[in-house]
C-alpha positions in Angstrom: 190.9 -48.1 36.2 191.6 -44.4 36.4 194.9 -43.0 35.6 196.4 -41.1 38.2 197.1 -38.2 35.6 193.5 -37.9 34.5 192.1 -37.3 38.3 191.4 -33.4 39.1 190.7 -33.9 42.2 191.2 -36.4 44.6 189.5 -37.1 48.0 190.3 -39.4 50.6 188.9 -40.4 54.1 187.5 -36.8 54.4 186.0 -36.1 58.4 184.3 -33.2 59.0 182.5 -32.6 62.4 180.2 -29.7 64.0 180.3 -28.6 67.7 176.7 -28.2 68.8 174.3 -27.4 72.0 173.5 -31.3 71.7 177.0 -32.6 71.4 179.2 -33.5 68.3 177.6 -34.3 64.9 179.6 -36.3 62.5 178.6 -34.8 59.6 181.2 -36.7 56.8 182.8 -40.1 58.4 185.3 -41.5 55.6 184.0 -40.0 52.0 186.6 -40.9 49.4 185.6 -39.9 46.0 187.5 -38.9 42.8 186.8 -36.4 39.8 188.0 -37.3 36.3 189.4 -34.7 34.1 186.8 -33.0 31.6 184.2 -35.5 33.2 181.0 -35.1 35.7 181.0 -36.9 39.2 176.8 -36.9 40.4 176.7 -36.9 43.8 173.3 -38.2 44.8 171.8 -38.5 48.7 169.1 -37.4 50.4 169.4 -34.7 52.6 171.7 -34.5 55.3 173.9 -37.4 54.2 177.0 -35.2 54.0 177.0 -33.7 50.1 177.1 -30.3 50.8 179.2 -30.3 53.4 182.1 -32.5 51.7 182.6 -30.2 49.0 182.2 -26.8 51.1 184.8 -28.2 53.8 187.1 -28.7 51.3 187.0 -25.2 49.9 186.6 -24.0 53.1 183.5 -22.2 53.0 181.8 -23.8 56.8 182.7 -21.6 59.7 185.2 -23.0 61.5 184.2 -23.2 64.3 182.0 -24.6 64.9 182.9 -26.8 62.2 186.5 -29.1 61.5 188.0 -31.4 59.5 189.4 -33.7 61.9 190.9 -36.1 58.7 191.4 -36.6 55.8 193.2 -35.5 52.1 192.1 -33.3 49.3 194.4 -33.0 46.2 193.5 -30.7 43.1 195.8 -31.2 40.4 198.2 -32.8 42.8 197.8 -30.0 45.5 196.8 -30.2 48.9 194.0 -28.0 50.0 193.0 -29.1 53.2 195.2 -27.5 56.4 195.5 -24.0 54.0 195.3 -20.6 55.0 192.7 -18.2 54.1 195.0 -16.4 51.8 196.2 -19.7 50.2 192.8 -21.1 49.9 191.7 -18.0 47.9 194.0 -18.5 45.3 191.7 -21.9 44.3 188.3 -20.4 45.0 187.1 -18.7 41.7 190.6 -19.1 39.5 190.8 -23.2 40.1 187.4 -23.9 41.4 184.0 -22.2 40.7 180.8 -22.8 42.7 177.2 -22.4 41.6 175.1 -22.7 44.5 171.5 -23.5 45.1 170.2 -20.3 45.9 171.4 -17.7 43.5 169.9 -14.8 45.1 171.9 -15.8 48.5 175.2 -15.5 46.4 174.6 -12.2 44.8 174.9 -8.7 46.4 171.5 -7.4 46.0 172.8 -3.9 45.6 175.5 -4.3 42.9 174.9 -5.0 39.1 175.2 -8.0 37.8 177.9 -7.3 35.1 180.0 -5.7 38.2 179.8 -8.5 40.7 181.1 -10.6 37.7 183.5 -8.1 36.5 185.2 -8.1 40.6 185.6 -12.0 40.0 188.0 -11.0 36.8 189.9 -8.3 38.6 190.9 -9.9 42.0 191.8 -13.3 40.5 193.2 -11.7 36.7 194.6 -8.4 37.7 191.9 -7.2 34.2 191.8 -3.4 34.1 187.9 -2.5 35.1 187.1 -2.0 31.2 188.8 -5.8 30.3 186.6 -7.0 33.4 183.3 -5.7 32.0 184.2 -6.6 28.6 185.0 -10.2 29.7 181.3 -10.1 31.7 179.1 -9.6 29.1 180.8 -12.1 27.0 180.5 -14.6 29.8 177.0 -13.9 30.3 176.5 -14.2 26.2 177.7 -17.7 26.9 175.3 -18.5 29.3 172.4 -17.3 26.9 171.5 -14.5 28.8 169.7 -12.3 26.0 171.0 -8.3 25.5 173.6 -9.0 28.1 175.0 -5.7 27.5 172.0 -4.2 29.1 171.2 -7.2 31.7 175.2 -6.6 32.5 173.5 -3.0 33.8 170.9 -4.3 35.7 170.1 -5.4 39.7 169.6 -8.9 41.1 166.2 -8.1 41.4 165.6 -7.2 38.0 166.5 -10.7 37.3 164.0 -13.7 36.6 165.2 -17.5 38.8 166.4 -19.1 35.8 168.1 -15.7 34.6 170.0 -15.5 37.8 171.2 -19.2 38.0 172.4 -18.5 34.9 174.7 -15.2 35.9 175.8 -17.5 38.9 177.5 -20.2 36.1 178.8 -17.4 34.4 180.3 -15.8 37.6 181.7 -19.6 38.2 183.6 -19.3 34.7 185.1 -16.0 34.7 188.4 -17.4 35.5 188.1 -20.7 33.4 188.7 -22.9 36.7 189.8 -26.3 36.6 186.6 -27.8 38.3 182.9 -26.2 38.9 181.3 -27.3 41.9 177.6 -27.2 40.9 175.6 -27.5 44.1 172.0 -28.5 43.6 171.7 -25.8 40.9 168.5 -26.7 39.5 166.1 -27.2 42.6 164.9 -23.9 42.8 163.6 -23.6 39.1 161.1 -25.2 37.0 161.3 -28.0 34.9 161.6 -26.3 31.5 164.4 -23.9 33.2 165.8 -26.6 35.0 166.6 -28.6 31.5 167.8 -25.3 29.8 170.4 -24.8 32.9 171.6 -28.3 32.5 172.1 -27.8 28.8 174.2 -24.5 29.2 176.4 -26.5 31.6 177.0 -29.5 29.0 177.5 -27.5 26.7 180.2 -25.0 28.6 182.2 -28.3 30.0 182.6 -29.4 26.4 184.0 -26.0 25.5 186.1 -25.3 28.2 187.2 -28.6 29.0 186.6 -28.4 32.7 185.3 -30.9 35.2 182.1 -31.3 37.2 180.9 -32.2 40.9 177.4 -32.4 40.6 175.2 -32.7 43.9 171.5 -33.5 43.8 168.6 -35.2 44.8 167.9 -35.6 41.2 168.6 -39.3 39.6 167.1 -37.9 36.5 169.5 -35.1 36.5 172.4 -37.7 37.2 171.1 -39.8 34.6 171.7 -37.2 32.0 174.6 -35.4 33.4 177.1 -37.9 35.2 180.0 -40.0 33.8 181.0 -40.9 37.6 178.1 -41.6 40.9 178.8 -41.6 44.2 176.2 -42.4 46.2 176.0 -40.8 49.8 174.2 -41.9 53.2 174.8 -40.8 56.4 178.1 -39.2 55.9 179.8 -41.9 53.7 180.0 -42.9 49.8 177.8 -46.5 50.2 178.3 -47.0 46.5 180.1 -45.5 43.5 180.9 -46.3 40.1 180.2 -45.4 36.7 176.9 -44.0 35.8 175.7 -47.1 34.2 176.6 -49.9 36.6 174.6 -47.3 39.5 171.6 -47.9 37.5 171.6 -51.2 35.5 173.5 -52.7 38.0 172.7 -51.4 41.7 174.8 -53.1 44.2 173.5 -51.3 47.3 170.1 -51.7 49.0 170.0 -48.0 49.8 170.7 -47.1 45.9 167.8 -49.5 44.9 165.3 -47.7 47.1 166.3 -44.5 45.6 165.6 -46.2 41.9 162.3 -47.3 43.2 161.1 -44.1 44.4 161.9 -42.6 40.8 158.8 -41.6 38.4 159.0 -43.6 34.7 157.7 -42.5 31.6 157.2 -45.8 30.3 153.8 -46.7 29.8 153.9 -49.8 29.5 155.7 -50.5 33.0 153.8 -51.0 36.4 156.2 -48.8 38.1 154.6 -48.1 41.4 156.6 -45.4 43.3 158.3 -46.9 46.8 159.4 -44.5 49.3 162.4 -45.4 51.8 160.6 -46.2 55.4 162.2 -44.5 58.4 164.7 -42.6 59.0 168.5 -41.9 58.6 170.4 -42.7 62.0 171.4 -40.2 64.5 174.8 -38.5 63.2 175.2 -37.6 66.9 176.0 -40.8 67.9 176.2 -43.1 64.9 175.9 -46.8 64.4 178.4 -48.9 64.7 177.4 -51.2 62.0 176.3 -50.2 58.7 174.3 -47.0 58.7 171.4 -48.4 56.8 170.7 -51.7 58.7 167.8 -50.1 60.4 166.0 -49.3 57.3 167.4 -51.9 55.1 165.1 -55.0 53.5 168.0 -57.4 53.5 169.6 -56.5 56.8 171.2 -59.4 58.3 172.3 -59.7 62.3 175.6 -58.9 60.9 175.4 -55.8 59.5 174.0 -54.3 63.0 177.5 -54.6 64.4 179.9 -54.8 62.1 180.7 -52.2 59.6 181.2 -53.2 55.9 183.8 -51.7 53.9 184.4 -51.6 50.2 183.6 -54.4 47.8 184.8 -54.1 44.3 181.9 -55.1 42.0 183.7 -54.8 38.5 186.6 -51.9 38.1 186.0 -48.5 39.8 182.6 -49.6 40.7 182.4 -50.7 44.5 179.5 -51.0 47.5 179.5 -51.0 51.1 177.2 -53.9 51.7 177.8 -56.7 53.5 175.5 -59.0 50.7 178.4 -58.4 48.5 180.5 -60.5 50.6 180.9 -63.6 48.8 179.6 -65.5 51.9 176.3 -63.8 52.0 172.9 -65.5 50.8 171.2 -64.4 48.1 168.4 -62.2 47.6 165.2 -61.9 45.5 165.0 -59.0 43.6 166.8 -57.1 41.1 169.7 -56.2 43.8 172.9 -57.2 41.4 175.0 -59.6 43.5 178.7 -60.6 42.5 180.3 -61.4 46.0 183.5 -60.2 44.9 186.1 -59.6 47.8 186.7 -56.8 50.3 188.9 -54.1 49.0 192.5 -53.9 50.8 192.6 -51.2 52.6 
């Protein structure tokens, strides 16, 4: 079990809504997870499940309005972040929490040189002089394996390749030695070779800087390589969470199994056919009263349609929101891991 002192970020029952012309979108509906010190939490799920909105709302990076946090708590090193004013939340951004966004071009000012943009973070949060801040910017570019760092620091974003832009964003996010790094789809726009290099840089920096990482991605291969713990999200909820080996080898939710079946394999002897998940996610203007995965689940029961399952503990920190994990549930054929444990106390 996780020790309290070992937790860097503790998110509990977070709810986020958006006002739209079509009504209120319940984008995040009670998300809870924890990030351990010096470890990586992988957050995985299909588009629109609330992965990015969860962390962006905690950092107040979503426009409010139309967005709003209606309930929940998020404590970073014991300090509550929900409800902080602009001045207070700015003390966390960059200084204690670094962020890597999916598209590096949208995160950089095209009219400012790369070195100056990194140095600006150091000057604002650490009060460094212009010369010291620029020197640190060059050092950070070297840390992220950018060749000829002094020369590159004096160039504009359009002079960088996609991979180098992402590395410069990593350098900027590390400028103030943050406790937590949020990497939101950091490899999506990169080819596979640059993806591998970027992940290797992140892993190496985690070891040297002793920071925690939230890695948001669609790619289970990236999760398997980088994450220590995993939270599987669907329709604004964490439907399964636990250590990475448990998620891959003891999957306890049909959605997790669906994601695994859609993964390619490099095992030549394996007779593996990619199996897409049929159907579409539920309408979050009016979320279903029962299990949100009911309409797409091959194991759905009548109970699932009208009764939302709670968290069933599988073992240790591994849990799943699925009625199949109830002690009275029928056994199913296939590779779904079933134990029939009791529901978590709430």
